[in-house]
C-alpha positions, -999 to +999 in steps of 0.1 A: -084-515-474-050-521-490-037-553-506+000-560-504+016-585-527+051-600-525+067-613-556+098-635-559+117-620-589+149-639-582+162-673-593+161-690-559+134-699-534+132-674-504+126-680-467+122-656-438+104-631-461+092-600-441+074-568-450+079-539-426+054-510-427+064-475-417+040-451-401+023-425-424+004-394-413-034-400-415-032-438-417-040-459-387-036-497-386-069-515-379-065-552-386-049-579-408-063-608-427-043-637-440-033-672-428+000-674-447+015-644-428+022-636-391+017-600-379+037-585-351+048-551-339+086-546-337+100-513-325+067-496-331+064-508-367+041-534-382+060-564-394+045-592-416+064-625-419+056-651-445+053-685-428+064-706-458+091-706-485+083-681-513+090-702-544+100-692-578+088-685-606+084-648-605+046-649-612+039-667-579+021-640-560+010-643-524-013-617-510-025-604-476-051-577-467-043-549-443-072-527-431-062-491-425 
């Protein structure tokens, strides 16, 4: 189980935040847990899109859990 965190380190609120996961030898995607993110597969890669605005300040962390 891996926990991924996205942190806004800028000085403006962010929208359309995405995390794209590349494939790694020996790791196999199993499932995703989180209601703030949407998971999809685009061009064979796992893509996670944050469904809200990621506000500042920089310590505002929003997490999701990916089971590998």
